[in-house]
C-alpha positions, 0 to 999 in steps of 0.5 A: 337732566335727571343728574342735575335735578339730583344733584341740586336737591342733593346740594340743598340738603347738605348745605342746610342739613350738614353745613348748617347753612339754611336760610335765617329769618333775614334770608341769609346763612345759618351758621356763617351769620352767627346763627347760635350753635350748641354741642350734641352727641352729632357734634355742634348743631343749630340750638333747638334742632333735634336728634333722632333715629330713623325709626323714631320718624319712620317705619322700616321693613325689611323684606322677606321672600316668599315661597319660590311656589308662588312666583308668577308671570300671570299677574296673580297677587303682587309684584314681588321686588327681589333686588336691583335688576327690578329697579331702572332709574327712578322706575320699579319693573319687577319681572314676577308677582307672588300670590303669597307675600311676606312682606309688603310696602304701601304706595308713597313708600321708599324702597331700596336694596339691602342685599348685593346691590345696596341702595338706588331708593325709589318711591313706590307707586303701588303696593310690593312684595318685598323679597329678600333684597328690599327694604321699605321705609315709611314716614309717621308723617308725610313732612318727613318724606323728602327729608327722610329720602336725602338723608338716607341717600346722604349716609348709603355710603357709609351704609354700604361700608359698614354693610357685612356679609361672606358672599354679599353684602347685607344691611341689618335693620339695626343699621338703617333704624339706628341711622341719626339725623338731625332736624328742625321742622320748620326748615324740614318742611321748607327743604320738602316744598323744595325737593318734592318738585325735584323729586316729581321731576325726575320721576315724570322724566324717566316716565316719559324716557320709558315710553320713548324705549316703547315707542321705539321698540314698536316702530324701529323694526317696522322701519327696518322691515320697511313696513313704515316708511319716512316721507319727505 
């Protein structure tokens, strides 16, 4: 279900912001219905659309690993995100805490891997300490939240291909901040109203799945041992 929801949102994003077939005033696809296009540094784009870099519409924070001496499993400080192992689907599941975080993301920020395993963008459900394997993106305005999410997701393959590193692939801050996007405030608002519902449903499904796993892990051993029996 989540795969289908993600594909739906990606399809809308690409049709509106890559193919420029967003609905015009008459509800018809803009470009193929004769919408006016103009030359830009990104090629032909709809008239009156803007071009910006990611750091023009958001704040990008690269993680810095705290001292290992501050790591703990006693819930002291903030939960620490170090990389891919701390993500499961769209849920964040860190295994360690740090009492001296160097970099922090806020609730609602986008967080993703930037070292070794790059990508898997998720929304932070609370504050986290950011280790060197992750980065966060905070929109300057909430209206850009879903637009930035899918802009990054749509560009992730290129970011991975351009990543450097002799042992592990790494994204530099400039790789992210210099990423250029093309948009119209009006179309961004319309897109966010649609995609927000889809993203919220994906997160809800992941949370439900996690709850079912926990229930399974509690019940299965009791069923196997005979402590709990299933009656007709």
